[in-house]
C-alpha positions in Angstrom: 15.0 -15.4 -4.1 12.2 -16.4 -6.3 12.8 -15.5 -10.1 10.8 -12.5 -10.8 10.6 -11.0 -7.4 12.0 -7.4 -6.4 15.6 -7.2 -5.3 16.1 -5.9 -1.8 19.3 -6.3 0.5 19.6 -6.6 4.3 19.2 -3.2 6.0 17.0 -1.5 3.2 13.9 -0.1 4.2 11.0 -1.1 1.7 7.6 0.7 1.7 4.9 -1.7 0.6 1.7 0.0 -0.9 -1.0 -2.7 -1.6 -4.2 -2.3 -3.6 -6.2 -3.4 -6.7 -4.6 -0.2 -8.6 -7.8 -0.4 -10.7 -6.4 2.0 -12.4 -3.3 3.2 -10.8 -3.3 7.1 -11.1 -1.5 10.1 -10.2 -2.7 9.9 -6.6 -1.0 6.6 -6.2 2.0 8.5 -7.6 1.7 11.4 -5.3 1.5 9.3 -2.0 4.3 7.0 -2.9 6.7 10.1 -3.6 5.5 11.5 -0.2 6.2 8.1 1.6 9.9 7.7 0.1 10.6 11.4 1.2 8.7 11.3 4.6 9.6 7.8 5.8 13.0 7.7 4.6 12.6 4.8 2.3 15.0 3.1 -0.1 12.0 2.0 -2.3 8.3 1.5 -2.5 6.8 -1.7 -3.9 3.4 -1.4 -5.3 1.7 -5.0 -4.5 -1.0 -5.2 -7.4 -3.3 -7.5 -5.9 -5.4 -10.4 -7.6 -8.4 -8.9 -5.8 -9.5 -7.3 -2.6 -11.4 -9.3 -0.3 -13.2 -6.4 1.1 -14.9 -5.6 -2.4 -17.7 -7.6 -4.1 -16.7 -6.5 -7.9 -13.5 -8.2 -9.4 -10.8 -5.7 -10.9 -9.4 -5.6 -14.4 -6.9 -8.1 -15.4 -3.7 -7.9 -13.6 -1.6 -7.6 -16.5 -3.6 -4.8 -17.7 -3.3 -3.1 -14.4 0.4 -3.5 -13.8 1.1 -2.2 -17.3 -0.8 1.1 -16.4 0.6 1.3 -13.0 4.3 1.2 -14.6 3.4 4.0 -17.0 2.1 5.9 -14.2 5.1 5.5 -11.7 8.1 5.3 -13.9 10.5 5.7 -10.8 13.6 3.6 -10.4 12.9 3.4 -6.6 9.4 2.2 -7.3 8.8 -1.5 -8.1 5.5 -2.4 -9.5 4.7 -6.2 -8.9 2.1 -8.8 -8.7 4.0 -10.8 -6.3 1.1 -11.7 -4.1 -0.4 -13.8 -7.1 3.1 -15.5 -7.2 2.9 -16.1 -3.5 -0.4 -17.3 -3.6 -1.3 -15.1 -0.6 -4.8 -13.3 -0.3 -4.5 -11.3 2.9 -1.8 -8.7 3.9 -0.9 -10.6 7.0 0.0 -13.7 4.8 2.0 -11.8 2.3 4.0 -10.0 5.1 4.7 -13.3 6.7 6.1 -14.5 3.7 8.1 -11.4 2.5 9.8 -11.5 6.0 10.9 -15.2 5.4 12.1 -14.4 1.9 14.1 -11.1 2.5 15.6 -11.6 5.9 17.0 -8.3 7.3 15.0 -6.0 5.2 12.8 -3.6 7.1 9.5 -3.5 5.6 6.9 -0.7 6.3 3.3 -1.1 5.2 1.7 2.0 3.7 -1.6 3.1 3.4 -4.0 6.0 3.1 -5.8 7.3 5.9 -9.2 6.1 4.4 -7.8 2.6 4.9 -6.9 3.1 8.5 -10.7 4.0 9.1 -11.5 0.3 8.2 -8.1 -1.4 9.3 -9.9 -3.0 12.1 -12.0 -5.2 9.2 -8.7 -6.5 7.7 -7.9 -10.3 8.2 -5.6 -10.6 11.3 -4.9 -6.8 11.3 -3.3 -7.0 14.7 -0.8 -9.3 13.5 0.2 -6.6 10.7 0.9 -4.0 13.4 2.9 -6.9 15.2 5.0 -7.8 11.9 6.1 -4.3 10.4 5.6 -0.5 11.2 2.6 1.0 9.4 2.9 4.5 7.7 -0.3 6.2 7.0 -0.9 9.1 4.6 -3.5 11.7 4.8 -6.3 11.4 2.1 -9.0 13.9 1.4 -11.9 13.7 3.9 -10.1 11.6 6.5 -8.0 14.1 8.4 -9.6 13.2 11.9 -9.2 9.6 11.4 -6.0 9.3 13.1 -7.9 10.0 16.1 -11.2 8.4 15.4 -10.3 5.1 13.6 -10.6 2.1 16.0 -7.1 0.9 15.3 -5.7 4.1 16.1 -7.6 4.3 19.4 -6.4 0.7 20.3 -2.8 1.4 19.2 -2.6 5.0 20.5 0.6 4.5 22.4 2.3 3.0 19.4 1.9 6.0 17.4 5.0 8.0 16.4 4.9 11.8 15.8 5.1 13.0 12.4 8.4 14.7 13.3 9.6 11.2 13.9 8.5 9.8 10.5 11.9 9.1 9.5 12.6 6.6 12.3 9.5 4.4 11.5 11.3 1.7 9.7 13.6 1.1 12.4 10.9 1.7 15.4 10.4 -1.0 17.9 6.9 -2.8 17.0 4.1 -2.2 17.1 4.6 1.5 15.7 2.6 3.6 13.3 2.9 7.0 12.0 0.2 9.5 10.4 1.6 12.0 8.2 -0.2 15.2 6.6 0.6 16.3 3.2 -0.6 18.0 0.2 -3.6 15.9 -1.1 -4.9 14.5 -4.5 -8.7 14.1 -4.7 -8.0 11.4 -7.6 -9.7 7.9 -6.9 -9.8 4.9 -9.0 -13.3 4.6 -8.5 -14.1 8.3 -10.0 -11.9 7.3 -13.1 -14.0 3.9 -13.7 -17.0 5.9 -13.1 -16.1 8.6 -15.7 -15.5 5.7 -18.3 -11.8 6.3 -19.0 -10.8 2.8 -17.7 -11.8 0.1 -20.2 -10.8 -3.4 -20.8 -9.1 -3.0 -24.1 -9.3 -6.6 -25.2 -13.2 -6.8 -24.5 -14.0 -3.0 -25.0 -16.0 -3.0 -21.7 -15.5 -1.2 -18.1 -12.7 -3.0 -16.3 -15.0 -3.7 -13.3 -18.0 -4.8 -14.9 
């Protein structure tokens, strides 16, 4: 195992929540707690990305984002990590391939909000993600119907587990995905940035500028 990478043992179920976390906030913490409970996960790893290929503006420095994320989510079952930078991967499909090679026998589950499911078909090699790991989708404000309307959801409709089967997701035959409703938070990173509450302490400017 590479030095500095999270520890996981064969047979564990690990949720992976990727994103820029620019900045992390209570909404991220909320869906993480729900994912741990609803999908029966042993841990959740927050993968703080070097940068989102679908976004034109770069995020705040990674060290700043990781530090903020650890303050927001001080839970022993949640690991905040910048391992994608260490792996040198840019896309989720690449990251998953490397993680499965590094952690044989670990059951990974990719986690996303319903807002990401709506654009999932735009992700690089998105079909290979569903072929590699099960996907847990958590409700987000304004996206209650996305589980029916999203292109990926329609194409893989037969691979969908019912919400009552959510705790079986990590061990399900692939492809498999599950959409769960839950109490929702309307917090967003973009709103926090727009409000001017997330600034680069070193340079005294907004993190996304």
